[in-house]
Each structure stands twice: as C-alpha cells, then as structure tokens.
C-alpha positions, 0 to 999 in steps of 0.5 A: 444485484439483490439487496439486503433489508438494510439496502446493501447490495450483495457485492457490498456485503461480500467486500465488507466480509473480506475487509474484516481480514488484516495482517494482524487478523488472518483467521476468525470465526464466522460470528466474529466476522459477521460482527466486524462486518456489521452483518446479521449472524445468519447473513454472515454464516450464509455468506461464509458458506458460499465463499468457502464453497467457491474457494474465496475463503477457507476453513481450518480444523476449528471451522475458523475462516481465512482468505482462500488461495482462490482469491489470490489466484483471481486477483493476480490474473491480468493484474496491473499490480503484478505487471508493476511488481514484476517490472520493479522487483529486480531493480528493488533488489539492487537498491537493497544491495546498496542500502541493506535496509528496506525497499518498498513499492507502493501505489495510490489506492483510495487516498492511501499508499498501498504497498505491493512489495517490500524487501528487508534486510535481516538487520534493518531498522524499524519499518511498519509498512507491510505488503498489502498494507496501507499508510497515509499519503501525507505521512509516508515518503512513498505516499508523499510522492504519490500525493504530489503527483496525484490528480488535483482533486485527490490533493485537495481532498487530502489537504482538506484533512484531517491530517493525523500525526503518525509520528512526531515528524508527520506533516499535519499543517496543510499549507506546509504539506502543499509546499512540500508537495510542490517541492517534491514535484520539482526535485523528483524525490522526497527525504522524510525523516521521522514522518512514520517512525521517529527513528527512521527516514523515508526516501522515495521517488516516482515511477512513471508509465506513459508519462504518468506517475503510477507508483513510488519506490521508497527506502526506509533508513535509520534516522541518522543514515545519509540519504544520498546513496539511497536517492541514487539507487532509487532513481536508478531503480525507477528508471530501470522499472520504467524501461521494463514497463515500456518493453513489456507494454501489452 
C-alpha cells in the first residue's frame, strides 16, 4: 500500500476520512473533512473524489459529502454484527413491551461499548446512546458487562485509566471498578444508577455464543424505576438470543 509523505498508508488515510463523520456531523465539505482528518487539502479532495466514484461517499447538490449507501451495503455483507442483531432484535422488542423505555444491544469494540441497535418508546426517559455510537466501558451498563467478561488484558488496560466521569455515578476508582466487575461476573447482571446520566439507571446482561460473551443487552430506565422487571426481561431476551444464534450458526 502506497504511503503518503508523512508515512501514512493509503488505507490509514481512508479510515481517517471516514472517521470524521459522526451522528452529529453527517455532511461536510471536502475541505472541512481534510482539516478534521489532518490531511493536505489536495490529498483530501483527491480521496473524496475517489471515494465518491466508488460509492463509499456521496455528494449533495452543494458538493458536500456524506457516507454513501455502498459503504452500508459492504459493511453488512457477511457481518457478524448483522447476524447478532437479527438474532437479538425480536427479543429486544419483547423487552420493550415490558419496560416501555430503551432497550439496546452493544458489543466490545476498541475498548468501548459500540451500540448496534436501540429501541425506544416515544415517552421514554433520557438516553445518550445511539446506534453506531460508543460509550466508555466503565460508565455504561452494557460496557460494564462487556468489560467484566473481556480478555484480562483489556480489563487491565481499562483499569489503568484514565477513568473519566461521564455522570456523578460513574465509577472512576479502579479498585472499586475491579470489585464491581467481579460482582457482575458472579451475578450475571449489572444495575448501574446514574453512571451515564444522573436521571437514569442502566441494567444489562451478557449474551453468549459458544460459551463466550459476545454482546450485552441493556435497558435504560428512569432513575427511580424498580429494575426487577427489566432484569427478568433482559435475561429472557439474552437466553432467546443465544438460542437463535445456536440455531443459525453457519
């Protein structure tokens, strides 16, 4: 792969271009994109032209660019995330029927909880998690479950910090966090009030495939809501998702 004068491989520059997009920034000019990606203007414009030509990016009438449908299409082909989402979604809908708040599916990705799906009732309370968005492992309930069952090297890296406070209830002390992770492994569930937002409580359980924890299904409830019904519904959803994964294993 050809390198740039700075030593960056082409694939690295393409990834940097794609990473400039976010849930809040869905459209931008090639110049803005280049500045955010740390690329020379000529390089940014050339990469944008090439990515538009193959459908990875799309241009609007003002020549601003957005992520293209071709990228979505390629990402879903043979995707393990798609298989997981298809297995979990019907059972997440059952959780929603019970709790009428927020139900989410997350996986561990680069030391963060990456959310693959979110179902929300129109009258549900606060929730900052978004599909294709990330939250810190030590803050979100789904992240805590994923971290509890992660490879020891991942846990050691996260515990080494920094453990930033997302909300007043976020666990920022590594000793307390380590104890909490051990309790999650023992109990098979976490109830985490105020760790992401002061007004909410996160509840999460693990999802296993061939014995390994591959995801977490979580619910976001109002802070004062009893968690017991959500815990029962989430555990049932996790068990049903695991059965679906077994039945549809390639």
